[in-house]
C-alpha positions, 0 to 999 in steps of 0.5 A, a space after each residue: 475499506 482501503 488498502 494502506 501503502 507503507 509510505 503512508 504508514 512510515 509518515 504516519 508512524 514518524 509523525 511526518 505529516 503529509 496529505 495521506 498520513 493526515 487523511 490516515 490519522 483522520 480516518 484510523 478510527 473508523 478501522 476501515 482500512 485493510 493492512 497488507 501481509 508485505 506492507 505489515 512486513 515492510 513497516 515492522 523492518 523499519 522499526 528501530 527497537 523492539 518496543 516500537 516494533 510490539 506497539 506497530 505490531 499491535 496497532 496494526 493487527 486489530 485492522 482487517 488483513 489482506 494477503 497480496 499475492 497468490 499465483 493468480 496475481 503473481 501472473 497478473 503482476 508480470 502482465 502488469 509490468 510487461 504492459 508498463 514496460 511497453 509504454 516506456 515505464 520502468 517499475 522499480 519494485 516488484 512490491 509495488 506492482 504486486 500491491 498496485 495489482 491486488 487493488 486492481 484485482 479486487 477493486 480496493 483503493 489504495 492510500 499511497 504517497 510513493 510516486 511509483 503507484 502513478 503509473 497504476 493510476 494512469 494506465 492500469 485503473 488503480 483506484 486512489 482514496 478519494 479525498 486524500 493527497 
């Protein structure tokens, strides 16, 4: 199982070929991916019409869902943020820290094309999806 970030879903739904969206397209039928609640929100917010909203919601609702944050994760997010800041790295989006921290805590590989996750891979042990990117 792996978690798919909104950066990949957006490329996938827009038909933009990237190594990550191609990986998702090749493996989507296997159903081994997870959809995070906050990622679902991000993707649905980007839909242009009600029909597109409904179509995306149907597709993403068949996958296993994961809650990104709780109290334990929230505290660990702050620790990760502080550790990266101490290394001179500014995390631009709290939601990325939430997603990365959930994946690190649960040992879930993340499929992403947003380079904001790179410091989490390099310094905090975030796993990426083998064979993608």
